[in-house]
N, C-alpha and C positions, 0 to 999 in steps of 0.2 A: 842935119835935118832929121827929124824924128817923125815917123808915122806910127802912132800908137793906136792900134785897133783891138787891143787886148780886152778880154772880158765882156764882149758885146753879143755873144751868142750868134755870131755870123756862121752861116752854113755854106756848104758847097766847096769847090776846089780852092786851093791857094790862088790868090789873084796874082796877076803880073804886077811888077813894081809900079806903084802909083805915081812915079816920077821918072822922068827921062834922065838917067845919070849923065848922059853926054852934055846936058845943059848945066850941070853942076861943075864947080871948079874942082881941080885936083885935090885941094886941101879939105874937102868936105868929108865928114863922117856921116854915113847914112844908116839909120836904124829903122828896121821894119819889125814891129812888134805886133804879133797877132796871137799871143798866148791866151789860153782860157776861152776859146771859142768852140765851135763844132765843125771846124773845117774838115773836109773829107777828100778822098781821092789820093792820087799818088803824090809823092814828094816831087814837085815839079822843078826841073832845071830852069824853067823860064823865070823863076823868082830871082835868079842870079845873073840874068842876061845883062851884058854891058856894064858890069859893076867895076871893071878894071880901071875906069877913069876916076874912081873915088880914092880918097886917102885911106878910108877904112869902111867896112861894111859890117853891120851887126844884124843878125837875124834871130828872132825868137818866135818860134811857132810851136812852143811846148803846150801840152795839155789840150790837144785836139784829137782828131780821129784820122790822122794821115796814115797812109799805108804805102807799101812798096819799098823800094830801096832809095837811098840817097843817091843822086845822080853821080855816076862813076867819074865824070870829068869835072866835078865841082872845083877841084883844086887848080884846074887849068883855065876854067872860064871865069873864075872869080878870085884872082890873086890878092884882092884887097880884103877878103873875108878875115875878120878878126874874132868874131863870136858866132857860134852856131849852137842854138839850144833847140833841139827837136825832141826833147824828152817827153815821156808820157804820151806817146802816140803808138801806132801799130806798125812802125817801120821795121822792115825785115832785111836780112842780108848782112853783108859785112860792111865795115867802114871803108869807103873808097881809098885806095892807096894814094891817090892824088892829093888827099888832104895832108899827107906827110910832107908834101912839097911846099906847104904854106908856112914859111918861116915865122910869120907874125901872127898866126892863129894862136890865141892864148886861152880860148875857152871852147870846149866841145862837149856837149852832153846830149 
């Protein structure tokens, strides 16, 4: 399932996932694409809530105005994360150590 909200000039904070992952089957790959908007606020951990029931999760929130740190528990709350593109934002701090525990993460920028 793909939710592509890219390039729409949306403003405000990152939304919570627009789908309930617990309703999806384990074999589902879920992509949340919101690149090229004007999203602001902190990089919210709620974006990754309950994604462990998915086969794979892809998140692209690049080219926005997000700030703060990547949630330090991201690697423990979203073991199905395969792609995270948060480039061209105003994110600060270090890369969470828990991302190193994601054996199937193959793209991080």
